[in-house]
PAZAPA-4460 file (N, C-alpha, C; in steps of 0.05 Angstrom, whole numbers, plus 32768, in hexadecimal, padded with zeros to 4 digits):
% residues 161
    n_x    n_y    n_z   ca_x   ca_y   ca_z    c_x    c_y    c_z   seq   type   mol
   8012   7FE9   8002   7FFE   8002   7FFF   8012   8019   8002     1      X     A
   800A   802E   7FEF   8019   8045   7FEE   800F   805A   8001     2      X     A
   8023   8069   800D   8019   807D   801E   8012   8097   8010     3      X     A
   7FFF   80A6   801A   7FF5   80BF   800C   800F   80D3   800E     4      X     A
   8012   80E1   7FF7   802B   80F1   7FF6   8024   810A   8009     5      X     A
   8037   810E   8019   8035   8128   802A   8039   8142   8018     6      X     A
   8030   8158   801F   8030   8173   8015   804E   817C   801C     7      X     A
   805B   8183   800B   8075   8191   800F   8077   81AC   8004     8      X     A
   8084   81BD   8015   8084   81DA   8011   809D   81E1   7FFC     9      X     A
   80AF   81CF   7FFA   80C7   81D3   7FEC   80C2   81DA   7FCE    10      X     A
   80AE   81CD   7FBE   80AD   81D6   7FA1   809D   81F2   7FA2    11      X     A
   808F   81F7   7FB4   8082   820F   7FB4   8096   8229   7FBA    12      X     A
   80AA   8225   7FCD   80BF   8237   7FD2   80CF   8238   7FBB    13      X     A
   80D5   8223   7FAE   80EB   8225   7F97   80DB   8233   7F7F    14      X     A
   80C1   8233   7F7A   80B5   823E   7F66   80B2   825D   7F6C    15      X     A
   80AE   8265   7F84   80AD   827F   7F91   80C8   828C   7F8C    16      X     A
   80DF   827E   7F94   80FC   8289   7F8E   8101   828E   7F72    17      X     A
   80F9   827B   7F61   80FD   827D   7F43   80EE   8299   7F38    18      X     A
   80D6   829D   7F41   80C7   82B4   7F3B   80D5   82CF   7F43    19      X     A
   80DE   82CC   7F5E   80EB   82E3   7F6A   8106   82E9   7F59    20      X     A
   8114   82D5   7F51   812F   82DB   7F43   8127   82E6   7F26    21      X     A
   8111   82DC   7F1A   8108   82E3   7EFF   8103   8302   7F01    22      X     A
   80F3   830A   7F16   80EA   8326   7F1C   8103   8335   7F1B    23      X     A
   8115   832C   7F32   812E   833C   7F35   813F   8343   7F1E    24      X     A
   8140   832E   7F0A   8150   8330   7EF3   8142   8345   7EE0    25      X     A
   8129   834B   7EE2   811F   835F   7ED2   8120   8379   7EDE    26      X     A
   8128   837F   7EF3   812E   8398   7F00   813E   83AB   7EF3    27      X     A
   8153   83A3   7EE5   8169   83B8   7ED9   8159   83BE   7EBF    28      X     A
   8149   83B0   7EB0   8138   83B4   7E99   8124   83C9   7EA1    29      X     A
   8119   83C7   7EB6   8100   83D8   7EBF   810C   83F7   7EC7    30      X     A
   8123   83F5   7ED3   8135   840D   7EDA   813E   841B   7EC3    31      X     A
   8146   8410   7EAD   8150   841B   7E93   8135   8427   7E84    32      X     A
   811F   8417   7E85   8105   8420   7E7C   80FC   843A   7E89    33      X     A
   80FC   843C   7EA2   80F7   8453   7EB2   810A   8467   7EAB    34      X     A
   8124   8463   7EA6   8136   8476   7E9F   8131   8483   7E81    35      X     A
   8127   846D   7E71   8122   847D   7E58   8109   848E   7E55    36      X     A
   80F4   8484   7E68   80DB   8497   7E66   80E2   84AF   7E74    37      X     A
   80F4   84B0   7E87   80FF   84CC   7E97   810C   84DB   7E80    38      X     A
   8120   84CE   7E75   812F   84DF   7E5E   811F   84E7   7E4A    39      X     A
   8109   84DD   7E42   80F6   84E5   7E2E   80E7   84FF   7E38    40      X     A
   80E1   84FA   7E50   80D3   850F   7E5E   80E2   852D   7E5E    41      X     A
   80FC   8529   7E62   8110   853E   7E64   8116   8549   7E48    42      X     A
   8119   8538   7E37   811C   853D   7E18   8103   854C   7E0D    43      X     A
   80ED   8546   7E16   80D5   8552   7E0D   80D1   856C   7E18    44      X     A
   80DC   8571   7E31   80D9   858A   7E3E   80EF   859C   7E31    45      X     A
   8108   8591   7E29   811C   85A2   7E1C   8114   85AA   7E03    46      X     A
   810A   8598   7DF2   80FF   859D   7DD7   80EA   85B1   7DD6    47      X     A
   80D8   85AF   7DE8   80C2   85C3   7DEA   80CB   85E0   7DF2    48      X     A
   80E2   85E2   7DFA   80EC   85FD   7E03   80FC   860A   7DED    49      X     A
   8105   85FF   7DD9   8116   8607   7DC5   810A   861F   7DB5    50      X     A
   8119   8631   7DAB   8110   8648   7D9D   8102   863F   7D81    51      X     A
   8106   862B   7D78   80FE   861F   7D60   80DE   8622   7D62    52      X     A
   80D3   8617   7D77   80B7   861A   7D7B   80AD   8638   7D7B    53      X     A
   80BD   8647   7D8C   80B6   8667   7D8C   80B3   8671   7D72    54      X     A
   80C6   8669   7D5E   80C6   8674   7D44   80B1   866A   7D34    55      X     A
   80AA   8650   7D37   8096   8642   7D27   807C   8653   7D2B    56      X     A
   8072   865A   7D45   805D   8668   7D49   805F   8682   7D54    57      X     A
   8070   8694   7D4A   807B   86AB   7D56   8065   86BD   7D5E    58      X     A
   8052   86C1   7D4B   803D   86D3   7D53   8023   86CB   7D63    59      X     A
   8024   86B2   7D6A   800B   86A7   7D78   8014   8695   7D92    60      X     A
   8013   86A0   7DA9   801D   8695   7DBF   800E   867B   7DC6    61      X     A
   7FF4   867B   7DBF   7FE7   8662   7DC3   7FF0   864B   7DB5    62      X     A
   7FF6   8650   7D9C   8000   8638   7D87   801D   8632   7D95    63      X     A
   802C   8647   7D9C   8045   863D   7DAA   8040   8629   7DBF    64      X     A
   8030   862D   7DD2   802A   861E   7DEA   801E   8605   7DDF    65      X     A
   800C   8604   7DCE   8004   85EC   7DC2   8016   85D9   7DB9    66      X     A
   8029   85E5   7DA7   803E   85D7   7D9C   8051   85CC   7DB2    67      X     A
   8055   85DB   7DC5   8069   85D2   7DDC   805C   85B7   7DE6    68      X     A
   8043   85BC   7DED   8036   85A4   7DFB   8036   858B   7DE9    69      X     A
   802F   858E   7DD0   802F   8579   7DBE   804D   8569   7DBB    70      X     A
   8060   857C   7DB9   807B   856F   7DB7   8082   8563   7DD1    71      X     A
   807D   856E   7DE8   8080   855E   7E03   8075   8544   7E02    72      X     A
   805A   8545   7DFD   8049   8528   7DFC   8053   8518   7DE8    73      X     A
   8059   8520   7DD4   8062   850D   7DBD   8080   84FE   7DC4    74      X     A
   8093   850B   7DCF   80A9   8504   7DD6   80A8   84F1   7DEF    75      X     A
   8098   84F7   7E00   8092   84E8   7E18   8083   84CF   7E10    76      X     A
   8071   84CF   7DFD   8064   84B8   7DF5   8076   84A4   7DE8    77      X     A
   8088   84AF   7DD5   809E   84A0   7DC7   80B2   8492   7DDD    78      X     A
   80B8   84A1   7DF3   80C6   8493   7E09   80B7   847D   7E14    79      X     A
   809E   8481   7E1A   808F   846B   7E27   808E   8453   7E13    80      X     A
   8089   8456   7DFA   8089   843E   7DE8   80A3   8431   7DE5    81      X     A
   80B9   843E   7DE4   80D3   8432   7DE3   80D7   8425   7DFE    82      X     A
   80D3   8430   7E14   80D3   8421   7E2D   80C2   8407   7E2E    83      X     A
   80AB   8405   7E25   809A   83F0   7E26   80A6   83E0   7E11    84      X     A
   80B3   83E4   7DFD   80BD   83CE   7DE6   80D6   83C2   7DF5    85      X     A
   80E5   83D4   7E06   80FF   83CC   7E12   80F7   83B5   7E26    86      X     A
   80DF   83B8   7E33   80D5   83A8   7E47   80C7   838E   7E39    87      X     A
   80C6   838D   7E20   80BD   837A   7E0E   809C   8377   7E16    88      X     A
   8092   8391   7E19   8073   838F   7E1D   8066   8398   7E05    89      X     A
   806B   838B   7DEE   805E   8396   7DD3   8042   8391   7DD4    90      X     A
   8036   8378   7DE0   801E   8377   7DE0   800D   838D   7DEE    91      X     A
   801E   8396   7E04   8011   83AB   7E16   800F   83C4   7E05    92      X     A
   8027   83CA   7DF7   8027   83E2   7DE3   800F   83E2   7DD1    93      X     A
   800A   83CD   7DC3   7FF4   83C8   7DB1   7FDA   83CE   7DC1    94      X     A
   7FD6   83C1   7DD9   7FBD   83C3   7DEA   7FB8   83DF   7DEF    95      X     A
   7FCF   83ED   7DFC   7FCC   840B   7E00   7FC4   841B   7DEA    96      X     A
   7FD2   8418   7DD2   7FC6   8429   7DBC   7FAF   8425   7DB1    97      X     A
   7FA4   840A   7DB5   7F8D   8404   7DAB   7F77   8410   7DBD    98      X     A
   7F7E   840F   7DD6   7F6D   841B   7DEB   7F68   843B   7DE8    99      X     A
   7F7F   8447   7DE3   7F82   8460   7DDF   7F72   846A   7DC9   100      X     A
   7F72   845B   7DB4   7F61   845F   7D9C   7F43   8461   7DA2   101      X     A
   7F3C   844A   7DB0   7F1F   8447   7DB7   7F15   8459   7DCD   102      X     A
   7F27   8460   7DDF   7F1F   8474   7DF1   7F20   848F   7DE3   103      X     A
   7F32   8494   7DD3   7F31   84AF   7DC5   7F15   84B6   7DB5   104      X     A
   7F0A   84A1   7DA9   7EF3   84A1   7D9A   7EDB   84A6   7DAF   105      X     A
   7EDC   8497   7DC4   7EC6   8496   7DD9   7EC5   84B4   7DE6   106      X     A
   7EDE   84BD   7DEC   7EDF   84D7   7DFA   7EDB   84EF   7DE2   107      X     A
   7EDF   84E8   7DCD   7EDC   84FC   7DB6   7EBC   8504   7DB4   108      X     A
   7EAB   84EB   7DB4   7E8F   84EB   7DB6   7E82   84F8   7DD1   109      X     A
   7E8F   84F0   7DE7   7E84   84F9   7E01   7E89   8517   7E05   110      X     A
   7EA1   8520   7DFB   7EA7   853C   7E00   7EA8   854D   7DE5   111      X     A
   7E92   8545   7DD1   7E95   8551   7DB7   7E94   8570   7DB9   112      X     A
   7E7F   857C   7DC9   7E7D   8596   7DCB   7E95   85A5   7DD4   113      X     A
   7EA0   8599   7DEC   7EB9   85A7   7DF6   7ED2   85A6   7DE0   114      X     A
   7ED3   8590   7DD4   7EE7   858D   7DBF   7EE3   85A0   7DA6   115      X     A
   7EC8   85A3   7D9F   7EC1   85BB   7D8C   7ECA   85D4   7D93   116      X     A
   7EC4   85D9   7DA9   7ECA   85F5   7DB4   7EEE   85F8   7DB8   117      X     A
   7EF9   85E2   7DC2   7F16   85E5   7DC0   7F22   85EB   7DA4   118      X     A
   7F17   85DB   7D93   7F21   85DB   7D77   7F1A   85F8   7D6B   119      X     A
   7F03   8601   7D72   7EFD   861C   7D6B   7F0E   8633   7D74   120      X     A
   7F18   862C   7D8D   7F2C   8640   7D95   7F42   863E   7D8A   121      X     A
   7F4D   8626   7D83   7F67   8621   7D77   7F64   8631   7D58   122      X     A
   7F4C   862B   7D4E   7F4A   863B   7D2F   7F47   8655   7D35   123      X     A
   7F3B   8660   7D47   7F3B   867C   7D4D   7F55   868B   7D53   124      X     A
   7F67   867A   7D62   7F80   8683   7D67   7F93   8685   7D4F   125      X     A
   7F8D   866F   7D3C   7F9C   866F   7D22   7F92   8687   7D0F   126      X     A
   7F7A   8689   7D0D   7F71   869E   7CF9   7F72   86BA   7D05   127      X     A
   7F6E   86BD   7D1E   7F73   86D7   7D30   7F5E   86EA   7D20   128      X     A
   7F44   86E7   7D23   7F35   86FC   7D19   7F32   8714   7D2A   129      X     A
   7F3A   8712   7D41   7F40   872B   7D54   7F58   8724   7D6A   130      X     A
   7F62   8737   7D75   7F78   8734   7D89   7F72   8746   7DA1   131      X     A
   7F82   873D   7DB7   7F7E   874E   7DCF   7F7E   876C   7DC9   132      X     A
   7F6C   8778   7DD8   7F6B   8795   7DD7   7F5A   879D   7DC0   133      X     A
   7F4E   878D   7DAF   7F3F   8793   7D96   7F1F   8799   7DA6   134      X     A
   7F16   87AD   7D9A   7EF8   87B3   7DA0   7EE5   87A0   7D8C   135      X     A
   7ED5   8790   7D98   7EC4   8780   7D89   7EA7   877E   7D90   136      X     A
   7E94   8776   7D7D   7E7C   8771   7D84   7E75   8754   7D7E   137      X     A
   7E6E   8741   7D8F   7E69   8726   7D89   7E4F   871D   7D94   138      X     A
   7E3C   8716   7D84   7E24   870E   7D8C   7E16   8722   7DA0   139      X     A
   7E19   873E   7D98   7E0D   8751   7DA7   7E1B   875A   7DC0   140      X     A
   7E31   874B   7DC6   7E43   8753   7DDD   7E59   8767   7DD2   141      X     A
   7E59   877D   7DDA   7E6F   878F   7DD0   7E82   8791   7DEA   142      X     A
   7E9D   8794   7DE0   7EB3   8797   7DF5   7ECE   8795   7DE9   143      X     A
   7EE0   8794   7DFB   7EFD   8791   7DF3   7F07   8777   7DFB   144      X     A
   7F16   8769   7DE6   7F21   874E   7DE9   7F38   874F   7DFE   145      X     A
   7F36   8742   7E14   7F4D   8742   7E29   7F61   872C   7E24   146      X     A
   7F55   8713   7E1D   7F6C   86FE   7E17   7F58   86E9   7E07   147      X     A
   7F67   86D8   7DF9   7F5E   86C5   7DEC   7F6E   86A8   7DF2   148      X     A
   7F5E   8693   7DF9   7F69   867B   7E00   7F5D   8667   7DF0   149      X     A
   7F63   864D   7DF0   7F5A   8637   7DE1   7F3B   8631   7DED   150      X     A
   7F35   8636   7E03   7F1B   8634   7E0C   7F08   864C   7E0D   151      X     A
   7F14   8665   7E0C   7F05   867A   7E14   7F10   8696   7E07   152      X     A
   7EFD   86A6   7E01   7F07   86C0   7DF6   7EF8   86D3   7E0C   153      X     A
   7F0B   86E3   7E1B   7EFF   86F0   7E31   7EFC   870D   7E29   154      X     A
   7EE3   8717   7E2B   7EDC   8732   7E21   7ED0   8741   7E38   155      X     A
   7EDF   8758   7E3A   7EDA   876E   7E4C   7EC5   8781   7E42   156      X     A
   7EAC   8781   7E4D   7E94   8792   7E44   7E92   87A9   7E53   157      X     A
   7E8E   87C1   7E4B   7E8E   87DB   7E59   7E72   87D8   7E6B   158      X     A
   7E76   87DF   7E87   7E5F   87E2   7E95   7E58   87C5   7EA4   159      X     A
   7E61   87B1   7E98   7E5B   8795   7EA4   7E75   8787   7EA7   160      X     A
   7E75   8779   7EBF   7E8D   8769   7EC1   7E88   874D   7EC3   161      X     A
***
């Protein structure tokens, strides 16, 4: 007659140690990936402060800021993709990009009016139908333009604040 086998903890501990060693072996790559993301962030900040951007949109401070922000995010995004590739997380990269596309469409529909107003602000900034300190009449509201941003045009009306 055979005796029932007793539960032994050694195989469990052995497997746990193997997983721990595997995780510790990946720490240098993880640190390198974090270093790449940090370097991309610094590079994006540096590139966004270059005079080339100022010259590209010299007459329009809003377009300068929009260009700076876009450059920063593009460089950081490229750094994140490179770091994920380094960690051999290509499936994760595909999933993240796919999710970003679906999320972008969903948010586009959800915030349609806000996005329309934001894009209208960008187009107004490009076309510049009026500038700060111009006297205008818009939909029956008369006043002086104080400032223009991507979201609002601030109009000072005489007698009303």
